[in-house]
C-alpha positions as CSV (number, residue, x, y, z in Angstrom):
1,M,123.1,105.1,138.8
2,V,123.0,108.9,137.6
3,I,120.3,110.7,138.8
4,I,119.0,114.2,137.1
5,I,117.0,116.6,138.9
6,G,115.6,118.8,136.7
7,N,112.7,121.1,134.9
8,Q,112.8,123.6,132.4
9,K,110.8,125.9,134.6
10,G,112.9,127.4,137.1
11,G,111.6,127.8,140.7
12,A,110.9,124.6,140.9
13,G,112.9,124.0,143.7
14,K,115.5,121.6,141.7
15,S,118.7,123.1,144.0
16,T,117.2,122.3,147.1
17,L,115.6,118.8,146.5
18,T,119.0,117.8,144.9
19,I,120.2,118.5,148.7
20,L,117.8,117.3,150.6
21,L,117.6,113.9,148.2
22,A,122.2,113.8,148.4
23,N,121.6,114.2,152.4
24,Y,119.0,111.5,152.4
25,L,120.5,109.1,150.5
26,T,124.3,109.6,152.4
27,L,123.0,110.0,156.2
28,V,119.9,107.3,156.2
29,K,120.8,105.1,153.1
30,K,124.5,105.5,153.8
31,C,124.8,105.8,149.8
32,L,128.4,107.2,148.3
33,V,127.0,110.3,146.6
34,T,128.4,112.5,144.5
35,V,126.5,115.8,143.8
36,L,127.4,117.7,140.0
37,D,125.9,121.2,140.3
38,M,125.1,122.5,136.6
39,D,122.8,124.9,137.4
40,Y,123.9,128.6,136.6
41,Q,123.4,130.0,140.0
42,Q,125.4,127.0,141.4
43,S,123.3,127.3,145.0
44,I,124.9,124.1,145.9
45,S,128.3,124.4,144.9
46,Q,128.0,127.4,146.9
47,K,126.4,126.4,149.6
48,F,128.9,123.3,149.7
49,E,132.3,125.9,150.1
50,K,130.4,127.6,152.7
51,A,129.7,124.6,154.8
52,K,133.2,123.9,154.6
53,V,134.4,127.1,155.6
54,L,132.7,126.6,158.9
55,E,134.9,123.2,159.1
56,N,131.8,120.9,158.6
57,E,132.6,117.0,157.3
58,E,130.7,116.7,154.4
59,P,128.7,113.5,153.5
60,Y,129.3,113.5,149.7
61,Q,131.5,115.8,147.2
62,V,129.8,118.5,145.3
63,L,131.3,119.5,141.9
64,A,130.7,122.8,140.2
65,A,130.6,121.6,136.3
66,N,129.5,122.9,132.6
67,L,127.4,120.6,130.6
68,D,130.6,121.0,127.7
69,V,133.0,118.6,130.2
70,Y,130.2,116.5,131.3
71,P,131.5,113.3,128.7
72,D,134.7,113.2,130.5
73,M,133.7,113.4,133.6
74,Q,131.0,111.0,133.3
75,E,134.0,108.8,132.2
76,V,135.4,109.2,135.8
77,L,132.7,109.2,137.9
78,S,131.4,105.8,135.9
79,A,134.6,104.2,137.0
80,N,132.7,103.6,140.6
81,S,129.7,101.8,139.8
82,G,128.6,101.9,143.4
83,Q,127.9,106.0,143.6
84,V,124.4,107.6,142.8
85,V,125.7,110.8,140.9
86,L,123.0,113.5,141.4
87,I,123.0,116.1,138.8
88,D,121.0,119.5,139.5
89,L,120.4,120.6,135.8
90,P,119.9,124.2,134.5
91,G,116.6,125.6,133.8
92,K,116.7,125.1,130.2
93,L,116.7,122.6,127.0
94,D,117.9,124.5,124.2
95,D,121.8,123.7,124.6
96,D,123.5,120.3,122.8
97,G,125.4,119.7,125.8
98,L,122.1,118.8,127.4
99,I,122.1,115.4,125.3
100,P,124.6,113.5,126.5
101,V,123.7,113.7,130.2
102,F,119.8,113.0,129.4
103,A,121.2,110.3,127.4
104,S,123.6,108.8,130.8
105,A,120.6,109.3,132.9
106,D,118.9,106.3,135.1
107,L,116.3,108.4,136.7
108,V,114.8,111.6,136.4
109,V,113.3,113.5,139.5
110,C,111.1,116.4,138.2
111,P,110.1,118.5,140.7
112,F,106.5,120.7,140.0
113,S,104.0,122.5,140.8
114,Y,100.3,122.7,139.8
115,D,100.2,126.1,137.4
116,E,99.5,125.9,134.0
117,F,103.0,127.5,132.9
118,T,104.9,125.3,134.8
119,F,102.7,121.9,133.8
120,E,103.3,123.6,129.8
121,S,107.3,123.3,131.0
122,T,107.2,119.9,132.8
123,V,105.7,118.2,129.8
124,L,107.7,120.0,127.4
125,F,110.7,118.6,129.7
126,S,109.6,115.3,130.1
127,V,108.5,114.7,126.1
128,V,112.2,116.0,125.3
129,I,114.1,113.3,128.0
130,K,111.7,110.5,126.2
131,Q,112.7,111.8,123.0
132,I,116.7,111.4,123.9
133,N,116.7,108.3,126.3
134,R,113.2,106.3,126.4
135,K,114.2,104.1,129.1
136,V,114.9,106.5,131.9
137,N,112.3,106.5,134.6
138,L,110.5,110.1,135.2
139,V,109.4,110.4,139.0
140,Y,107.7,113.6,139.8
141,V,107.6,115.5,142.9
142,P,104.9,118.1,143.3
143,N,107.0,120.6,145.3
144,R,106.1,124.0,147.3
145,I,102.6,123.0,148.0
146,K,101.0,125.5,149.9
147,A,98.4,124.0,152.6
148,N,95.0,124.2,152.0
149,V,95.0,125.6,148.4
150,K,93.2,123.6,146.0
151,Y,94.8,123.1,142.5
152,E,92.0,123.1,140.6
153,T,94.0,122.0,137.5
154,Q,95.6,118.8,139.9
155,V,93.3,115.6,139.0
156,E,94.4,116.7,135.3
157,V,97.8,117.5,135.3
158,D,98.3,113.8,137.5
159,E,96.3,112.0,134.9
160,Q,98.7,113.8,132.1
161,L,102.1,113.0,134.2
162,A,101.0,109.7,134.7
163,N,101.6,109.1,131.0
164,F,105.8,109.5,131.3
165,G,106.3,108.4,134.5
166,R,105.1,108.3,138.5
167,I,104.0,110.9,141.3
168,T,105.0,110.8,144.5
169,P,103.1,112.4,147.3
170,P,103.5,116.4,147.5
171,I,106.2,117.9,149.4
172,P,104.7,121.2,151.0
173,D,106.2,124.3,151.0
174,R,107.9,124.9,154.8
175,I,110.5,128.0,156.1
176,D,112.5,125.4,157.8
177,F,113.6,124.0,154.1
178,Q,115.7,126.9,154.0
179,R,117.7,126.0,156.7
180,T,119.0,123.1,154.7
181,N,122.6,122.4,153.9
182,T,125.3,120.3,152.3
183,F,125.7,118.6,155.6
184,Q,122.3,118.3,157.3
185,T,118.7,118.3,156.6
186,P,116.9,120.1,160.1
187,L,115.0,116.9,161.5
188,S,111.7,118.7,161.2
189,V,112.2,118.2,157.7
190,Y,112.7,114.5,157.9
191,P,109.0,113.5,158.3
192,V,108.0,115.7,155.3
193,V,110.8,114.3,152.9
194,I,111.1,110.5,154.0
195,P,107.9,109.2,152.3
196,V,108.8,110.4,149.0
197,F,112.4,109.6,149.0
198,D,111.9,106.2,150.9
199,K,109.6,105.1,148.1
200,I,112.2,106.5,145.3
201,H,115.0,104.7,147.1
202,K,112.7,101.7,147.2
203,D,111.3,101.7,143.4
204,Y,114.4,102.8,141.6
205,I,117.5,102.9,143.6
206,K,117.9,100.0,145.3
207,P,116.8,97.7,142.7
208,H,120.3,99.3,140.3
209,Q,122.3,98.9,143.2
210,D,120.9,95.5,143.9
211,E,121.2,94.7,140.0
212,R,124.8,96.0,139.9
213,N,125.8,93.9,143.0
214,K,124.6,90.7,141.2
215,N,126.3,91.2,138.3
216,T,129.9,92.3,140.0
217,G,129.0,89.5,142.4
């Protein structure tokens, strides 16, 4: 199963959300996971290499990859149909190399915030994804939501994004997210992210795995 974590707007928290989801799937749900770090900053790859230097046993593999090598990598990764491939996308839409990535996705997880610019970027990202891959499921994660802040655009944004996919419960902006790395998630973070990830796993990942097992059984 291929899951894209992306949005055209930078600073939406894609990389951190990718690590959190990878940790959840491997440590909580015992899934086989490979992460493709395609973001220009490659912060996930850097954290992964740092964890290896500290001799921590990583629960999954992180591969730094450019868009142009994805079709060949997809052939290799698809040989093991039981694994979940998480792709941290670059924050742009103007590269034709994205087309095979979008086309291969079974699920898109899109972190966003409720400011007007991010909303416009999120809609544009969604339109492009759906033009390339009409069958893909989209899940929107309100991310880095500040406590005690009233977002005037929230109702309108939720209604518009519901035309493309589903919206999860929000993930608040918390300082302890900065301590997340590629071999563990702080215990204090789990109560915040589990309601979001449990729903994604129940509604999309587990049914996909069950269907695969049925077809190969």
